[in-house]
N, C-alpha and C positions, 0 to 999 in steps of 0.2 A: 491651694497653691502648692503645698508640700506634696500632695499626691501627684499633681501634674509634673512636678519636678522629677519625681521617681519614674513616672510613666514615660517621660521623654528618654530615659536611660534604659528602658526595658529591652529595646532591640539590642543595645550594646551588651547587656547582661546575657541575653540569650545566645549571642554570637560568640561571647568570650569563652564559652566552654570551660575547660580546665586550664585557664590561662594564668596570668601573672600571680594573682593571689594564691592560687592553689599550689604553685611551685614550692612554696615554703613548707608544705605539709609532708609528713612521712607518708610514703606510698602505702603503708599498712593501714592508714586511716581512711583510705579511699575505698570506693565500691562502684557500683553501677550508677550512672547519672540518672536521676529521676526528677520529676516535677515537684515543686514544693508541696503541692496538694497531696502527693502520694505518700509523704511522710506520715499523714494522718490515717492512712489505710490500716485497718486492723491486721495483725499477724495471725498466725495459727492459734486456734483455741487450745486451752490447756489439755483437754482430753486427747486431741490429735497429737500434741507434742509428746504426751506420755506414751501413746501407742507407738509412735515412731522411735522414741528412745528405747522402748522395750525390744524393738527389733534388733537394735545394736546389742543390748545386754544379753538377750537370749542367744543371738548368733555367737557372741563371744564365749558364752558358757559352753555351747555345743561344740566349739572348737578347742576346748580345753583351757580357756583362760581362767585363772583363779580370781581375777578382779577385772571389772570394766566400768568405765563411766562414759557418758555421752553428753555433749553440750550442743544444744540447738541454739544458734544465735542469730538474731536480727539486729544489725548495727546501723543506726540512722545518724547521719551527720548533716549539719547545715553550717556553712561558713560564708560570711559576708565580708568583703574587702572594699575599702574606699581610699581615695587619696584626694585631698583638698575638696573640690566640688564635684568629683567624679566617682562613679561606681567602677571599681576595677573588676569585680567578679562576685557572683553569688553561686555557691556550689551546694547542691543537694545530692547526697549519695545514700545508697542502701546496699548492704552486704548481708547475704543470708545463706546459711549452710549448717553443717553438723561436723563436729570433731569427735572421734572415738579413740579413747585411750585404754589400753589393756595391760595386764600382767600375764604373761604366759611363760612357762618354764623359768619363773622367777625374774623375768626381764620385761622392761617397758617396751611397748609398741604403740605407734600413733598413726592415724590416717584421717583424712577429712574429705568432704565432698560437698558440692553445692547441688547435687542430685538428691534432694531430700524426699526420696520415695523409699518404699520397702526394699526395692531392688538395689537402689543406689547405696542405701545404708548397709545392707548386707555385704555388698562388694567392698565398701570402705572398711568394715569391721574385719572381713577376711584378710584384707591387706594389713591392718594393724596387728592381727595375730601372727601373720606370716613374718612381719618385721620383727616382732618380739622373739619368735622362735629362732629366727636367723641370728639375731643379736645374742641370744642365750649361749651360743657356742663360744663366745669370748667373755661372757659375764663371769667374773670371779666370785661375786657374792650376791645372793638373791636379794631382790628388793623386799624390804620389810616396811609395812605401813603401820603407823600408829593407829590404834582403834579410833573409830569415829561413831558418833550416835547416828542411828537410823532415824531420820526426821520425818519420814512419811511424806505426805503431800503438803507443802508449805509454800508461802510466797512472801516477798518483801519488795517494797517500792520506796524510792527516794521521796521523802515527804515534801513535794513541791506544791506551790500555790498556783503557779501559772505555767502551763506547758508551752515551751518555746514553739512547738509545732503549730499551736493554735494562734500564734501572733503573726499577722501578715508580714511578708517580707518587706513590703513598703514601709511599715512602721520601723523595722530594724534599720533599713537603709536611711530613713529620715533621721533616726537617732544618731547614727554615725556621722552623717553629713552635718547635722546641727553641731555636733561636738567639734568637727573639723572647722566649721565656720566660726565657732566661739574661739578656737585657738588662733585662727588667722586674724580675727578682730582684735585679739589681745597681743598681737605682735609676732606671731609665728610666720616664718617664710614657707615652710613646708609642713605637711601633716599627713599621716596615713593612719587609718584605724581599721580594726577588724573585730569580728564577733564570731567566736567558735561555740557551737552548740552540739551536744552529743546525747544520744539516747541509746543505751544498750538494753535490748530485750533478750534475756538469757534464761535458758531452761537447762537445768542440770539433773541428770539421773545416774544412779550408780547401783551396782550389785550389793552395796551395803544397805539398800532399802530407802534411799532418799529420792524425792522428786521435788525439785526446788525451782520455782518460777520467780524471776527478779526483773524489775523495771528500773533502770538506773539513769539518772540525768546529771549532766554537767554543763557548765557555762563559763565562758571566759571572754569578757570585753577588754580590749587593749588598744593602745595607740602609741605613736611616737611623734613628737613635735620637734622641729628644728628652727632655730633662730640664727640669722647670719649677720655678721658685721662685715659688710663688703669693703669698707675702707681698710680695715685691719686684715681682711682675708681670713677671718675666723668664723667658725660655726660651733654651736653647742646644741645638744639634743637632750630631751627629757622624756622618758617613757611613762606610761600609766602607772599609778599606784594602786591599781585594782589587783585583786587576787582571783585566780580561777576558783570556782566553788562547785560543790555538789548541791546545786539548787536549781530551781526553775527560773523563768524569765523575771520573776519578782525581784531577783537580785538587782535589776536595773531600775527599780523604783526610787532609789536614792532617799530612803526614809530618814528624816532628821534624827529619829531616836537611835539610829545606828551610826551616826556620824561623830567622829572625834576630831577635835582641833589640836594639832600638835605644835611643837616649837616652830617659831618663825612663820606662823600662820598656815602650816601644812594642814591639808584636809586628809584625814585618815578614815578608812572605811572598814566596817566589820561585816555585817550580814546583808548589806545593801550598798549600792555604788551609784554615784552621780557622775557619769562620764563627762557631761558638759561642764560641770564645775571643775572637775579634775583637769580637763583639757585646757580650760581657761587659765588656771593657775600654772599649768605646765608651760604654757607659752611665756608667761611673765617670768617664771623661774629660768627658762632657757635664755631669755634676754639678760637676766641678772647674771647668769653664768659667764656671759661674754666679758664682763668687767670684774668678775670676782678674782680675788687674789689666789695665787697658787700656793698650795700647802708647803710648809717648811718640814722636811723629814725629821723624824724623831720619835720619842716615846710619848704616847698620849693615852689618856683614858678614853675608851670608846663607849658611846651611848648608842646602842643599836636597836632600831625599831623593828617590829615583827616582820614587816614585808621584806626587810633586808635580812634579818637574822635567820629567817626560814631557809634561805638558800645555803647559808653556812651550816645549819643543822642538817640539811639534806646531804650535803657533800661530806661533812666530817663526822656525822653520826649515823645517818640513815644508811648510806651505802657501806661503810666499813663494818656494820653490824649485820649485814646480810650473811647468813651462815655459809652459803655456797661460795661467796667471795672469801670468807675467812678460811675455808677449807682448800681454796685454790681451784675449785671446780669452775669458777668464773674468774677469768684472768684477761682474756683478749679484749673484752669491752671494759676499758677503764681500770684494769688492774685488780689486785687482790686486796688484802687488808692488813694493817698493822695490828689489829685487835685480835690476835691469835688465841687459840684455845688455852694456852698456858696462862695467859693473863686473866682469863675468866676463871680458870680452875684455882688460881691463887686465892681468890676471894677478897683481895685487897687492892686490886689495880685501880689507881686513882685516875680515872678518865677525866674528872673535873673536880672543882671545889665542892665543899659540902652543900653549897647552894644549888647545885645542879641535879635536878631530878628529871629524867627524860623517859617518856613512856611511848609505847607503840599502841595505837588504838584504831581499829578498823570499824568502830561504832560511832566515832565522833560526829555529831550533827553538823551538817553543811560542808563537811570535808569531802575532798575528791575521792578519797579511798573508802568512804563509808558504804558498806554493803551488809546485807544480813548474813550472807554465807559466801565463802570464797569459792574458787573454781574447782575445789575438791569436795565441796559439800560440807565443809567444816563451818560451824557457827562462829561468827567473828567475835572478838573480845578485845580487851585492853590488858596490857602487861608491862611490867617494868623492864627497861633496858639499862638505865643507870639510876641508882638510888643513893642519895647523899654523896654523889660524886663517884661511887664505886660501880664498876661494870658488873652487872648481875645476870644478863641474859642476851640472847641474840634474836634474830628473826628467822623462823624455820617452819617447814611444812611437814607433811605426813612421813615422807621417806627420809627426813633429815633428823628429826628430834631425838632419835635413839642415840645419835652421835654425841649429844649433850645431855645424855642420861635423863631424858624426859619422855613421857608416854602420851603426850597430847599435842597435836599440831597447833601452831599459833594462828592458823587461819589466814595466811597471807599468800596464798597461791593464786595466780592470775594468768590469763592468756588474753592478748589484745583482740583476738577474734576467734571465730569457730575454726578458722583455717590454721591456727597455731596451737602448739602444745602448751599447756599450762606449766608454769614453773614458779619458783620462789621469787616474789617481788617485794619491794619495800612497802610496808604499811604506812599509814600516817605516823610520823615520828615527831613528838612535840615536847617542848620544854615547859614544865609546869610553872605557873606564875608564883610569885612570892606570897607567903602566907600573911605577912603583915601589910597593912594599908600603906601604900607608897606610890606616889604619882611620878610621872615623867618630869613635871616641874620641880619636884623635890629632888629627883635624881640629878638634874642639871645643876641645881643649886649646890650640890655636894661635890661638883667637879671643878678643880682649879685650872687644869689644862687638859682640854679634851676636844673631841669631834663627835658631833651627832650625825649619824648616817641613816638615811631613809631610802628604801627601795633597793632592788637588786641591780647588779651591774656585772661587769666581766669578772671572771674568776679563773683560777688555775689550781689544780691539786695533783699531787704525785700519784704514782701507781699503787701505793699502799694507803692512800687516803690519809696521809700524815702531814706533810709539809704543804702549805697552801698560801694563796694570795687572793684577796677579795676586794672588789671595788663596790660601787653603789650607784644610786641615781642622783641624790642631792646630798651635799655635805655642808655642815655649819660648824664654825669654830666656837668652842666654849672656852671662856676665859673668866676666871674668878666667879664661877657660878652663873654666868650669863651667856646667852647666844650673842655673838658680836658681829657676825657676818658670814656670808656664803664663801665657800672655798672650792677650788678646783683641783683636779689631778691627784685625788686621794685614793690610796689603796693600802690595806694592812697585810702584813706578813706574819705568819706564826706557824706552829705545828699544832695538831689537834689536841694533844694532851696539855701543852703549855697554854693554849688559848682557853680551853674550858676550865683549867685550874685558875685562870686569871679572872673568872666571873665572881664579882664581889657583891652584886646587888641585882635583884629582879623586881620589877614593878608588880603590883597586885593584879588580880583577875579583871579589874575594870578596864585594863589596857590590853587584855588578851585578844589577839587577832590571828587569822590564818594567812599564811603564804601558800602558794600552790605551784606545782609543776604539772602542766597539762600533757606534755610529751616527754616523759622521762624514759630514756633508752637503756636497754640492757640485753645481753644475750647475742648468740649467733645461731641462726639468723636473728637479726635484731627485732625486738619488740618494744613498744612504748606502753607506758601505763600512766595513770594520773594519781597524784599523791599530794597531800597537804601537810603543812608543818605549822603548828601553833606555838605562840610564845607571847610574852609581854616584853616591853622594852627592857633591855638588860645592859648592865655596865660591866666592862672588862678593863682591868687596870694595867697600865704600862704596856700597851701593845705597840709593836713597831710599825710605824706609818712611813710609807715611801711616797715620793712624788713621781707619778707616772708620766708627767710631761717633760721630764728632764732626761736627756740621753745619758747613757752610762759611759 
């Protein structure tokens, strides 16, 4: 029955092309349309990749480049979109080519091509060197790279259990349609769902002596359900509480061992996800929102769960500690940063309370940003950004770290494709869990007047990443240590330093979970990257809450 239901829609899927569902995607994530079966075709073998990369490196040297790297990339994407009982689109794409970056006359140059032959690569490399030499006429200070280890021939792969490419499209479609059906049966009036799956096959080689082959997988199931009160003329929506993950299709197995039950019966997920269960609850909660009371503005203790807090970490810590943003090199795309070098140099800038320990970690299991090596061939690692509330470091790459008196790249350089030049991107940035055993239930019992917020929502933050406002997915009032009911129209306002200094308690590691951003934008021309943020449920004292449903 299920297979027949899918087959009846097959003609629609084929004719849809790059239609409604794909319109929401960044153009950079697209490539050539291919059949789903073509995703499984093997790419170039490693020996061939090495030979082709050497063409770029040798050509660059012969033209006077002091440094060169080559990235051969095969980027495979599959996206599935549905609405209620219909398939909107199934998109399969492949993008393949090589990007060559050089330093000549102390200046960067970059060029790329999808002509991955000896002749095509030589031409692109010649262009990269010519660009560098032309730019050197206005370069005021030569590029200086931090030293990096020569890794030789190495490889790294996302430790997946089930490759999404091996799972039939019909099975993926059926899962989304079953989730939609569950939501509709639970009272939703509208529902749409999507499944994003990405495989990056990347080969990096440099004149430093590294030849690195990596196979990276990411997945993101998501949906939105809407319930309508036609009499009152109102509607409410609830989005998925899933997180994008650096995992294979096993993330959708919904294992009981990875499922947590939160306040008010919320189902919370760690390293697996039950989309049907979540969609069912989402419909019930959307209906409940239709009659929930609107929040009274004022000061509240906020109990923020990880799927919500991750976005706040992303915007108020991850972005402002990007060194290029701190230095003003990045300004047009979402501004600079309040966390200027003088604050770091002082050694005592209180970014947050002494409970706040925030780390960058490109090795974090199941995270979106987990890789073995970055796009400069630097082995990835973990490092402190904020320790005991004090700002101690930034996020920097090979040509930046000298500015902060360091001689080792942090390993957070990335390009969204072979066709784009790599540059400094946000690593996974996470709040460490509390060291003492402390549960969400205990935290709520300690709150006299507060609001529990789960899931991400709308947000706004200024051009220095300082003053902000955040919403969420679902909100529950806490009164005298108990959840007393759902609320609507909640958003909190603060500034980064005030907010993180109001952090008074963090649950232990048993509650630790990841939030993720699958399409995080930066740069001009803009690029996207994927990054995760981990945390346990945390409490923030006396935060200003506004009512978003009231006109000013």
